[in-house]
Steps between C-alpha positions, in 0.01 A plus 500: 500500500518747785464876507723663757478864603814627674461852639241572225713361215343193333670184378368190323682191630495138388693202627550246219442137597815286533725809522531569875751786470325688219239775521348685208455863607311723255587255222873487580661176625696554820721248678467509878703325767305508824602336828313521831760587763259494794125525545366792290854605398647423158813556294427581134739525208365662182716616211816442709371736772445380858192597702391430856122463507292480816124456528388764752118469484271256324123519466431188296124556492525846343823396320688804626860470610783717623857398427837651574764478227851608600350728766230657278134419576254424218124447508374216278149425372463164330223384266471157342282377213202457734520860620521619139193294407302648791606847383385429144165373626455802726502286813828626646338728757303217664790365703570834664142581598493589868238321705343745746274267695473160659179306441380193685593195289209307660224554756629500856551666836761769560708379795753783505606813316879512530519858376327828576420806292818691418733200528764464230504147357736321266400241243448169681436647847214326687193725508186301592441158658184344355342179630332300227400134507657461848840617370688823568608679183748784518431754228816686401557839344513474118727805472676772695272773630331676789182364658225749412193318632414173671143401415483176702591497869557204732187283527351616170348236272597570138389372161720394211651799313402743776762776533682468833785751478567798269852636436632835375 
């Protein structure tokens, strides 16, 4: 079962096994005929009405999507049974916690700081090069942010879990 929020309106959706063209939406069986015309573009027939559906944006990690249906744009938020379980257990906010610092994963020597205070970084951007056990390790930004403070400069010996960079 999935919970789908479309422009703040919620739907419960199920796809019965062995019935590829059937969806159960809010308890009502609906027959769908869906054909992919080209990548991210589909033709949908529902209740004898034709729709052109195009996936505009997709954030599969956050499960947020933007689609265009016959020229109208809709924002979608998708939750599956795992997301619902995390919500029930009160653990749903853990995945969206922003990490504001980079710590040394092991003792080592800072070879290079690839950013400076005030730089804007995106998730995955290289930030620090740390030499540990004769290997260079590139530590990357865990989230988008602005470099607030660099606590370990080039040539600094650091210990495991020592804070190297702080973000805003």
